[in-house]
C-alpha positions in Angstrom: -8.7 29.6 -8.9 -7.0 27.5 -6.1 -6.4 28.7 -2.6 -3.1 30.0 -1.4 -3.0 27.6 1.5 -3.5 24.2 -0.2 -3.0 21.1 1.9 -0.3 18.6 1.1 -2.8 16.0 -0.3 -4.1 18.6 -2.8 -0.6 19.4 -3.9 0.2 15.7 -4.4 -2.9 15.2 -6.5 -2.2 18.2 -8.7 1.4 17.0 -9.1 0.2 13.6 -10.1 -2.2 15.1 -12.6 0.6 17.2 -14.1 2.8 14.1 -14.4 -0.1 12.3 -16.2 -0.5 15.3 -18.5 3.2 15.4 -19.3 3.0 11.7 -20.2 0.0 12.2 -22.4 1.8 15.0 -24.2 5.0 12.9 -24.7 3.6 11.8 -28.2 2.8 15.4 -29.1 -0.8 15.7 -28.0 -3.4 14.6 -25.4 -6.1 12.6 -27.1 -9.7 12.2 -25.7 -9.0 8.8 -24.0 -6.0 10.2 -22.2 -7.8 13.3 -21.1 -10.7 11.2 -19.8 -8.2 9.0 -17.9 -6.7 12.1 -16.3 -10.1 13.5 -15.4 -11.1 10.1 -13.9 -7.9 10.1 -11.7 -8.8 13.6 -10.6 -12.4 12.7 -9.8 -11.2 9.6 -7.8 -9.2 12.1 -5.7 -12.1 14.4 -5.1 -11.7 16.9 -7.9 -14.2 18.2 -10.5 -13.6 17.6 -14.2 -13.3 21.4 -14.9 -10.6 21.7 -12.1 -8.6 18.8 -13.6 -8.8 20.4 -17.1 -7.6 23.8 -15.6 -4.7 22.0 -13.9 -3.7 20.2 -17.2 -4.0 23.5 -19.1 -1.7 25.2 -16.6 0.7 22.3 -16.3 3.9 24.4 -16.3 2.9 26.2 -13.1 2.6 23.2 -10.7 5.7 21.8 -9.0 6.1 18.1 -8.6 5.4 16.8 -5.1 7.0 13.4 -4.4 5.0 10.7 -2.7 5.9 10.0 0.9 5.7 6.2 0.8 6.0 3.1 -1.4 2.2 2.7 -1.8 1.8 6.3 -3.1 4.8 5.8 -5.3 3.4 2.6 -6.8 -0.1 4.3 -7.3 1.5 7.1 -9.2 3.7 5.0 -11.5 0.7 2.5 -12.0 -1.5 5.4 -13.2 1.3 6.6 -15.5 1.7 3.2 -17.0 -2.1 2.7 -17.2 -2.5 5.9 -19.1 0.4 5.1 -21.4 -1.6 2.1 -22.4 -4.9 4.0 -22.6 -4.7 4.9 -26.3 -3.6 1.4 -27.3 -0.3 2.6 -28.7 2.9 2.5 -26.6 5.2 5.2 -28.0 8.9 4.9 -27.2 8.8 8.5 -25.8 5.9 7.5 -23.4 7.8 4.4 -22.2 11.0 6.4 -21.7 8.9 9.0 -19.8 7.4 6.4 -17.5 10.9 5.0 -16.8 12.2 8.5 -16.1 9.2 9.3 -13.8 9.7 6.0 -11.9 13.2 7.0 -11.1 12.1 10.6 -10.1 9.5 9.0 -7.9 12.2 7.3 -6.0 12.6 3.9 -7.5 16.1 2.6 -8.0 17.6 3.3 -11.4 18.7 -0.3 -11.8 15.2 -1.7 -11.7 12.9 1.1 -13.2 12.7 -0.4 -16.7 11.7 -3.8 -15.4 9.3 -2.3 -12.9 7.5 -0.3 -15.7 7.4 -3.4 -17.9 6.0 -5.6 -15.1 3.2 -3.1 -14.4 2.5 -2.8 -18.2 2.3 -6.5 -18.7 0.0 -6.9 -15.7 -2.4 -4.2 -17.0 -2.3 -5.7 -20.5 -3.1 -9.1 -19.0 -6.1 -7.6 -17.2 -4.8 -8.4 -13.7 -6.4 -6.4 -10.8 -4.5 -3.4 -9.6 -4.0 -4.9 -6.1 -2.5 -8.1 -7.6 -0.1 -6.1 -9.7 0.8 -4.1 -6.6 1.5 -7.2 -4.5 3.6 -8.8 -7.2 5.5 -5.6 -7.8 6.1 -5.1 -4.1 7.5 -8.6 -3.9 9.8 -7.8 -6.9 10.9 -4.5 -5.3 11.5 -6.2 -1.9 13.6 -8.9 -3.5 15.7 -6.3 -5.5 16.2 -4.2 -2.4 17.6 -7.2 -0.6 19.9 -8.0 -3.6 21.0 -4.3 -3.8 22.1 -4.4 -0.1 24.2 -7.5 -0.4 
C-alpha cells in the first residue's frame, strides 16, 4: 500500500484527508459530494483518487499530523469548513467538529467559533479563498494582540 518511509508532506496530506473524512462522517455517512470534495483535495496534493478512497476507508489507522504554520493551519480549517458546506446542509455535529478541529489545529479556544463562522460566511458569500485567508489572518492577528494585553 503506502511506503514505510513516508515523507512529512505525505503524512500531513493523509492526516488532512482523514480529518475531512471524519467531518464528512459526523452526520452519519459520507455522501457523494463530500467524497468528491475529499478526492479533489487529495488530487490537488498529488494523490490519485483510488489512493484517497483507500485512505478514507482506513481512516482509523492514520495519526493526525499537525500543520507547522498558520498558513497550513488555515488551509486545513478552510477545507474542513468548505466541505461542511458542500452538501448544502450544516449539521450541528459538523459545525461542532469544525470548531473542535480548529482548536486541535492550534487556534485559540476563545476564537475558534468565530473563526469557523467567518470562514463559513466567506465561502457562502462566494469570496475567493485568498480574500477569506487575508481577512481571517487580520482577525487572528487582532485577537492575538488582544489576548496578550
